[in-house]
TISEFI-735630 format. One record per residue (C-alpha): residue in one letter; x, y, z. Coordinates in steps of 0.05 Angstrom, whole numbers, padded with zeros to 5 digits, always signed. Layout:
AXYZ;...
end
This chain:
X+00414-00083+00819;X+00472-00132+00827;X+00529-00100+00787;X+00563-00168+00777;X+00508-00184+00728;X+00523-00170+00654;X+00450-00156+00636;X+00381-00164+00664;X+00317-00163+00621;X+00252-00142+00654;X+00181-00136+00627;X+00156-00067+00647;X+00094-00025+00636;X+00103+00047+00611;X+00088+00069+00683;X+00143+00024+00709;X+00191+00046+00655;X+00187+00119+00674;X+00182+00108+00749;X+00250+00075+00757;X+00304+00103+00803;X+00342+00133+00746;X+00337+00183+00689;X+00346+00165+00616;X+00403+00196+00577;X+00411+00192+00502;X+00486+00194+00487;X+00519+00234+00432;X+00532+00175+00387;X+00457+00163+00378;X+00422+00192+00317;X+00374+00250+00328;X+00300+00241+00337;X+00270+00222+00269;X+00199+00197+00277;X+00147+00229+00231;X+00074+00215+00216;X+00083+00145+00187;X+00114+00118+00251;X+00067+00159+00295;X+00005+00134+00258;X+00029+00062+00265;X+00041+00070+00340;X-00027+00104+00351;X-00065+00053+00309;X-00032-00006+00344;X-00045+00022+00413;X-00117+00043+00401;X-00136-00021+00364;X-00107-00062+00421;X-00146-00020+00471;X-00212-00027+00434;X-00204-00100+00416;X-00170-00131+00477;X-00169-00078+00532;X-00154-00128+00587;X-00093-00157+00553;X-00024-00127+00551;X+00004-00096+00488;X+00078-00108+00473;X+00115-00046+00447;X+00183-00078+00436;X+00247-00074+00476;X+00300-00024+00498;X+00372-00034+00519;X+00404+00013+00571;X+00470+00017+00609;X+00465+00031+00684;X+00523+00076+00704;X+00510+00062+00778;X+00497+00136+00792;X+00424+00141+00772;X+00432+00146+00697;X+00408+00096+00645;X+00443+00109+00579;X+00398+00088+00521;X+00433+00042+00472;X+00370+00021+00436;X+00299+00050+00440;X+00311+00124+00441;X+00259+00138+00387;X+00204+00104+00426;X+00225+00134+00493;X+00227+00204+00464;X+00159+00195+00430;X+00128+00170+00495;X+00157+00228+00534;X+00127+00277+00484;X+00060+00241+00491;X+00063+00247+00567;X+00076+00321+00563;X+00018+00332+00516;X-00028+00294+00563;X-00006+00332+00625;X-00013+00401+00594;X-00075+00390+00551;X-00118+00347+00598;X-00104+00369+00670;X-00169+00335+00694;X-00154+00268+00663;X-00176+00209+00707;X-00194+00261+00761;X-00259+00225+00779;X-00233+00154+00770;X-00240+00107+00830;X-00191+00054+00805;X-00123+00047+00839;X-00081+00046+00776;X-00100+00111+00742;X-00063+00159+00698;X-00083+00225+00731;X-00043+00290+00727;X-00002+00274+00789;X+00018+00206+00761;X+00036+00233+00693;X+00078+00289+00722;X+00115+00237+00763;X+00132+00201+00699;X+00159+00265+00667;X+00200+00291+00725;X+00247+00250+00769;X+00258+00293+00831;X+00255+00368+00843;X+00239+00383+00771;X+00295+00340+00741;X+00272+00315+00673;X+00269+00239+00667;X+00294+00244+00595;X+00357+00281+00574;X+00368+00282+00500;X+00443+00274+00486;X+00498+00308+00523;X+00499+00362+00469;X+00468+00421+00507;X+00437+00451+00445;X+00398+00387+00430;X+00372+00380+00501;X+00357+00455+00505;X+00315+00449+00442;X+00275+00392+00471;X+00263+00429+00537;X+00242+00493+00502;X+00197+00458+00451;X+00166+00404+00495;X+00182+00406+00570;X+00175+00481+00582;X+00114+00492+00537;X+00052+00511+00575;X+00005+00491+00518;X+00009+00459+00449;X-00056+00490+00425;X-00022+00538+00376;X+00027+00488+00347;X+00023+00480+00271;X+00047+00420+00231;X+00116+00435+00201;X+00124+00434+00126;X+00153+00373+00092;X+00215+00414+00075;X+00226+00430+00149;X+00215+00358+00171;X+00271+00337+00124;X+00320+00384+00158;X+00371+00359+00208;X+00343+00403+00262;X+00301+00356+00307;X+00259+00414+00334;X+00210+00408+00276;X+00200+00334+00291;X+00188+00349+00364;X+00134+00400+00344;X+00104+00351+00293;X+00099+00295+00345;X+00068+00341+00398;X+00017+00367+00347;X+00001+00296+00325;X-00016+00272+00396;X-00051+00338+00413;X-00098+00327+00354;X-00107+00252+00365;X-00126+00257+00439;X-00172+00316+00427;X-00207+00280+00370;X-00216+00219+00416;X-00245+00263+00471;X-00292+00297+00423;X-00316+00233+00389;X-00318+00183+00447;X-00319+00224+00511;X-00279+00232+00575;X-00288+00160+00599;X-00257+00131+00535;X-00199+00180+00539;X-00187+00162+00612;X-00190+00088+00597;X-00143+00094+00537;X-00091+00132+00578;X-00095+00079+00632;X-00085+00025+00579;X-00022+00061+00553;X+00008+00070+00622;X-00010+00003+00655;X-00024-00047+00599;X+00030-00028+00548;X+00094-00067+00560;X+00167-00058+00540;X+00223-00107+00553;X+00277-00066+00587;X+00346-00098+00587;X+00393-00064+00636;X+00468-00076+00624;X+00526-00058+00669;X+00576-00052+00612;X+00569-00007+00551;X+00609-00050+00503;X+00567-00111+00521;X+00503-00069+00514;X+00521-00049+00443;X+00539-00121+00425;X+00472-00144+00453;X+00436-00090+00413;X+00470-00113+00349;X+00455-00186+00362;X+00382-00171+00376;X+00375-00131+00313;X+00408-00186+00273;X+00356-00234+00304;X+00414-00276+00330;X+00377-00289+00395;X+00308-00296+00365;X+00271-00351+00330;X+00238-00330+00266;X+00163-00329+00260;X+00165-00391+00216;X+00208-00429+00266;X+00157-00415+00321;X+00098-00435+00277;X+00133-00499+00256;X+00144-00517+00329;X+00071-00505+00344;X+00050-00551+00287;X+00099-00607+00307;X+00075-00602+00379;X+00004-00612+00354;X+00026-00676+00319;X+00063-00700+00380;X+00007-00684+00429;X-00043-00733+00399;X-00041-00809+00389;X-00081-00803+00324;X-00019-00779+00285;X+00040-00824+00267;X+00109-00815+00237;X+00080-00818+00166;X+00037-00757+00182;X+00098-00719+00208;X+00138-00740+00146;X+00082-00713+00102;X+00084-00648+00141;X+00159-00642+00132;X+00152-00654+00057;X+00098-00601+00052;X+00138-00552+00094;X+00199-00561+00049;X+00155-00550-00012;X+00129-00485+00018;X+00201-00463+00033;X+00220-00479-00040;X+00164-00437-00068;X+00185-00379-00023;X+00257-00385-00045;X+00239-00393-00119;X+00199-00328-00119;X+00242-00289-00071;X+00197-00278-00012;X+00211-00305+00058;X+00173-00359+00093;X+00158-00308+00147;X+00124-00267+00093;X+00084-00329+00074;X+00062-00337+00146;X+00035-00266+00146;X-00002-00278+00080;X-00033-00342+00107;X-00051-00308+00172;X-00088-00252+00135;X-00124-00304+00092;X-00147-00343+00154;X-00166-00282+00196;X-00197-00241+00140;X-00187-00181+00186;X-00135-00138+00218;X-00096-00181+00268;X-00106-00163+00341;X-00042-00197+00363;X+00026-00216+00336;X+00028-00265+00278;X+00056-00321+00322;X-00001-00312+00372;X-00055-00309+00319;X-00029-00371+00282;X-00019-00408+00347;X-00093-00398+00363;X-00111-00421+00292;X-00067-00483+00298;X-00096-00501+00367;X-00167-00496+00341;X-00156-00534+00276;X-00147-00606+00255;X-00073-00602+00240;X-00069-00647+00178;X-00125-00607+00144;X-00092-00542+00164;X-00024-00563+00136;X-00058-00584+00071;X-00091-00516+00069;X-00024-00482+00079;X+00008-00522+00023;X-00050-00506-00024;X-00043-00432-00006;X+00031-00436-00024;X+00014-00470-00090;X-00035-00414-00105;X+00017-00362-00089;X+00061-00397-00140;X+00004-00391-00191;X+00005-00316-00179;X+00079-00311-00191;X+00076-00357-00252;X+00018-00318-00283;X+00031-00278-00347;X-00032-00237-00339;X-00013-00163-00348;X-00058-00144-00290;X-00020-00190-00243;X+00047-00164-00268;X+00022-00095-00249;X+00000-00116-00180;X+00068-00146-00165;X+00096-00075-00163;X+00048-00050-00109;X+00087-00033-00045;X+00035-00065+00001;X+00050-00136-00021;X+00022-00170+00042;X-00048-00146+00023;X-00039-00156-00052;X-00011-00226-00049;X-00060-00249+00003;X-00118-00224-00039;X-00091-00255-00104;X-00075-00323-00073;X-00142-00323-00036;X-00178-00314-00102;X-00146-00378-00128;X-00153-00413-00061;X-00229-00405-00060;X-00235-00408-00136;X-00267-00339-00140;X-00315-00340-00200;X-00297-00272-00231;X-00222-00273-00221;X-00202-00230-00281;X-00252-00175-00265;X-00232-00180-00192;X-00159-00170-00210;X-00177-00109-00252;X-00215-00080-00193;X-00156-00095-00146;X-00107-00060-00192;X-00154+00000-00197;X-00159+00005-00121;X-00085-00005-00106;X-00058+00039-00162;X-00107+00096-00149;X-00088+00092-00075;X-00014+00091-00091;X-00013+00147-00142;X-00057+00191-00098;X-00008+00185-00041;X-00044+00139+00008;X-00001+00103+00060;X-00003+00031+00085;X-00044+00052+00145;X-00091+00091+00100;X-00110+00030+00058;X-00103-00023+00112;X-00176-00031+00133;X-00203-00031+00062;X-00150-00082+00042;X-00174-00129+00097;X-00246-00117+00076;X-00225-00137+00005;X-00192-00201+00030;X-00254-00218+00071;X-00299-00206+00011;X-00257-00251-00034;X-00253-00308+00016;X-00328-00305+00028;X-00340-00301-00047;X-00380-00237-00045;X-00402-00215-00115;X-00357-00173-00157;X-00410-00119-00156;X-00407-00117-00079;X-00331-00113-00081;X-00332-00057-00132;X-00383-00019-00091;X-00339-00025-00029;X-00276-00002-00066;X-00313+00055-00100;X-00338+00081-00033;X-00265+00085-00010;X-00239+00116-00074;X-00294+00168-00081;X-00303+00179-00007;X-00229+00198-00001;X-00231+00240-00065;X-00173+00200-00092;X-00189+00211-00166;X-00175+00285-00156;X-00108+00269-00124;X-00090+00220-00179;X-00099+00272-00234;X-00063+00325-00194;X-00003+00280-00183;X-00001+00253-00255;X-00002+00324-00283;X+00051+00348-00233;X+00125+00331-00239;X+00126+00255-00234;X+00200+00242-00244;X+00227+00209-00180;X+00158+00187-00156;X+00160+00116-00129;X+00100+00094-00172;X+00129+00119-00238;X+00167+00058-00264;X+00111+00011-00242;X+00059+00053-00277;X+00100+00059-00341;X+00113-00016-00342;X+00039-00029-00330;X+00023+00012-00392;X+00072-00031-00430;X+00038-00095-00409;X-00030-00067-00429;X-00007-00045-00498;X+00016-00115-00516;X-00040-00163-00533;X+00003-00225-00521;X+00001-00243-00448;X+00064-00285-00447;X+00112-00226-00445;X+00165-00230-00391;X+00159-00194-00324;X+00207-00136-00313;X+00235-00130-00244;X+00243-00058-00223;X+00317-00049-00211;X+00375-00007-00235;X+00371-00039-00303;X+00304-00004-00316;X+00315+00070-00330;X+00271+00131-00341;X+00300+00177-00394;X+00283+00251-00402;X+00268+00258-00477;X+00281+00332-00471;X+00343+00328-00426;X+00347+00360-00358;X+00406+00402-00381;X+00385+00413-00453;X+00403+00487-00447;X+00477+00467-00442;X+00471+00436-00511;X+00427+00490-00541;X+00457+00480-00610;X+00427+00410-00610;X+00359+00437-00585;X+00350+00498-00630;X+00276+00483-00638;X+00262+00501-00565;X+00236+00572-00570;X+00219+00586-00497;X+00274+00555-00453;X+00241+00576-00388;X+00174+00545-00407;X+00208+00481-00431;X+00243+00473-00364;X+00176+00470-00328;X+00159+00409-00370;X+00224+00370-00360;X+00197+00323-00305;X+00127+00315-00333;X+00100+00246-00352;X+00099+00264-00426;X+00173+00277-00427;X+00194+00210-00397;X+00211+00145-00433;X+00229+00075-00409;X+00297+00048-00429;X+00338-00014-00412;X+00410-00022-00394;X+00461+00030-00413;X+00418+00067-00463;X+00397+00119-00412;X+00469+00137-00396;X+00486+00144-00469;X+00424+00185-00488;X+00426+00235-00430;X+00434+00306-00456;X+00442+00291-00531;X+00400+00323-00585;X+00339+00288-00615;X+00376+00256-00673;X+00429+00223-00629;X+00376+00201-00579;X+00336+00167-00633;X+00397+00130-00657;X+00409+00105-00586;X+00336+00087-00576;X+00340+00046-00641;X+00404+00010-00620;X+00450+00048-00666;X+00496+00062-00607;X+00566+00041-00591;X+00541-00022-00556;X+00495-00040-00614;X+00443-00059-00561;X+00384-00063-00608;X+00319-00025-00611;X+00287-00008-00544;X+00241-00062-00516;X+00186-00014-00495;X+00127+00001-00540;X+00113+00069-00510;X+00185+00089-00528;X+00180+00057-00597;X+00122+00104-00612;X+00170+00163-00607;X+00217+00127-00655;X+00161+00113-00704;X+00139+00186-00705;X+00211+00208-00714;X+00222+00160-00773;X+00158+00187-00804;X+00188+00257-00806;X+00170+00286-00737;X+00242+00300-00720;X+00235+00354-00667;X+00215+00349-00594;X+00185+00408-00557;X+00132+00428-00506;X+00075+00412-00554;X+00102+00341-00563;X+00107+00332-00488;X+00035+00354-00479;X+00012+00307-00534;X+00050+00248-00504;X+00023+00266-00435;X-00048+00259-00462;X-00029+00194-00497;X-00001+00162-00434;X-00056+00187-00388;X-00107+00158-00437;X-00077+00089-00426;X-00077+00100-00351;X-00150+00122-00352;X-00171+00060-00390;X-00128+00015-00346;X-00154+00044-00281;X-00224+00059-00307;X-00223+00132-00288;X-00238+00199-00322;X-00235+00272-00302;X-00311+00269-00297;X-00300+00229-00232;X-00257+00283-00198;X-00315+00313-00159;X-00356+00249-00153;X-00377+00231-00082;X-00418+00170-00064;X-00470+00188-00011;X-00499+00134+00034;X-00569+00158+00021;X-00560+00155-00054;X-00624+00124-00082;X-00591+00087-00139;X-00538+00035-00122;X-00470+00069-00133;X-00450+00013-00180;X-00505+00028-00229;X-00478+00072-00285;X-00537+00071-00333;X-00612+00071-00338;X-00636+00029-00397;X-00709+00009-00408;X-00726+00028-00337;X-00670-00016-00309;X-00609+00008-00271;X-00547-00027-00299;X-00472-00032-00290;X-00427-00027-00351;X-00428-00103-00357;X-00504-00106-00351;X-00513-00052-00403;X-00468-00087-00454;X-00505-00153-00445;X-00573-00118-00451;X-00556-00079-00513;X-00526-00140-00548;X-00588-00181-00531;X-00634-00127-00560;X-00589-00120-00622;X-00594-00195-00635;X-00669-00197-00624;X-00684-00133-00663;X-00645-00158-00724;X-00669-00231-00716;X-00598-00257-00716;X-00592-00332-00707;X-00519-00345-00727;X-00454-00319-00697;X-00426-00299-00765;X-00489-00259-00780;X-00468-00211-00726;X-00433-00151-00757;X-00358-00161-00765;X-00347-00093-00732;X-00382-00119-00669;X-00347-00186-00671;X-00279-00151-00678;X-00293-00099-00624;X-00246-00106-00566;X-00270-00098-00495;X-00209-00089-00451;X-00158-00120-00499;X-00199-00181-00521;X-00256-00192-00570;X-00323-00170-00544;X-00358-00234-00566;X-00332-00303-00582;X-00364-00366-00608;X-00335-00413-00555;X-00319-00399-00483;X-00248-00381-00463;X-00241-00402-00390;X-00177-00362-00380;X-00213-00296-00387;X-00279-00270-00361;X-00336-00284-00410;X-00410-00292-00395;X-00455-00337-00436;X-00512-00299-00471;X-00570-00340-00499;X-00624-00306-00540;X-00662-00319-00605;X-00635-00391-00606;X-00564-00363-00609;X-00510-00375-00556;X-00449-00330-00553;X-00398-00312-00499;X-00392-00238-00481;X-00331-00205-00452;X-00353-00177-00385;X-00293-00137-00362;X-00324-00071-00385;X-00284-00010-00368;X-00312+00060-00375;X-00276+00082-00439;X-00289+00016-00474;X-00363+00018-00455;X-00371+00088-00483;X-00339+00066-00549;X-00385+00005-00550;X-00446+00049-00542;X-00425+00094-00600;X-00413+00033-00644;X-00479+00000-00627;X-00519+00063-00643;X-00501+00049-00716;X-00539-00017-00715;X-00605-00002-00680;X-00640+00055-00644;X-00639+00056-00568;X-00641+00106-00512;X-00605+00105-00446;X-00589+00153-00389;X-00520+00159-00359;X-00526+00163-00284;X-00456+00187-00267;X-00446+00260-00250;X-00495+00301-00292;X-00548+00259-00326;X-00538+00252-00401;X-00587+00222-00449;X-00561+00180-00507;X-00606+00173-00569;
end
């Protein structure tokens, strides 16, 4: 290399990267190795999906920045996490699969000899030295380089992975790749394993920038991370669109002016609702593809732009932005809830797509979406865990598959992964500090209120979770004399039933006070005179207190736990009966069918419609007001079960029978449907069989 150059970027394969005439050194100022399963899963998924989808195209793994000291050492300024991970992967391959690519006739093959060459530089010198701290490098050599086999490795505990000692993360990464490659060999055979390894070594690329000066290398690293030398995704997409206008005589300056107006309108919507235009490009990409992207967003959208009539495409983009604005403007409680989900790319794409295609059962769809995303979130699923089902959901919405088909697809995921079990386990465990807690509590608040025009609460430091029985109540034992068993009470401190939503400074004031002082603060009788708490679930505690229930103990926590979980069950349409439910492919009755009524298999919605129809016919009812007031007033998921005129904002289905036309609420959750059945048994005799879990006959 010419050392008069300041830096030189080079596109290299993994094989090239580890075959250079230098060893890689991670300096002391770098942080220790930190990758855990989330990063490893993402790397594996991206590599394997690229191999299976486009095996003949290169996959780009990012960039690294190094300093060449002129004596055979490349000091890693940026990229040490990826380089360390790849080196662990190479060691796992060499010691677990010594016969890999042994029978391959191709020239570029990742056999044992090649892989060892990538691990060792010369005469057993390791190509990667982890920091100049001898203890750190010794740990890596002992755990990874000098290991003869990784067969007996066990995954470290979460507690160990959180420790500063990187040895546990080395072990975790080695175990991860050991399991992944062995699973691939078992499921797809030696040829697939050989081909995948060759793809990693010879089709996976990294931009390696070699600098001759450390200070410049660090400045370059900072600039690259600040995107100072990069165009944003939206800038690139905009240039592709303008080029499409310029490359054809059919478009004039007015067309380009219209595009600029639409583009500015999209930017304004993004700014107004605090998401970036690059985020918007991802949402639009997912909507157009309806599947997991095989390439980077710029490449996918470039292909879409090139194959589309550009004016129509821009109109479609503008409409999609307008529909995103509808989502953010909506006051529907279910949409408020969905805005808290951490996987917003999937959520917002699905919601906007429903408006874009004018999906016919939007409200029920939104309920099903909330059920899927919240069950996944509470149960502990990660982005990678829900990715494919989320894309399936987007595809189903855009193609206007029936709500029954969508529910069946989501149920197969939920029950197939046994997520209901995990939801109940996590809800009944200590929930304080869980990332879903505030979102879940606020969602309950939205559901309690029948008016849908309540404001949306952003989750920030202004929203607090208060321990009703304080964390340090034993230090104010005079104010908590009613607590008979202190040790038992401490085990309930972080339970859902002991937590309450508060705004502003109320939480800081309430803290460890006794119940009487807390209730004064909750009601606004505090030094700031902040007014009564805004949250209905917290007001319930105040109401009970003002009615004479002035103590708070374990029994109250248990009661409140049941109260809150009851709301969650109705909101997510779950029950403990579903914990062991598994949907088998060979199941004779469609998994969506919950009931057998008059020799028909029906969903909750179908059952409600059928029973109401039979009730009207049996009693020869011909007028809306001749229907029992109890039935007319019955609420099916927060709104009246039947109405005289259609309400287009909510999901109602027209029912015509006995010369009577009514509109029936068709968002029928499990708990509401069960209550409906009990009510209707008062008005006429019928028999049905519940198909879920154990069969149960209703007379």
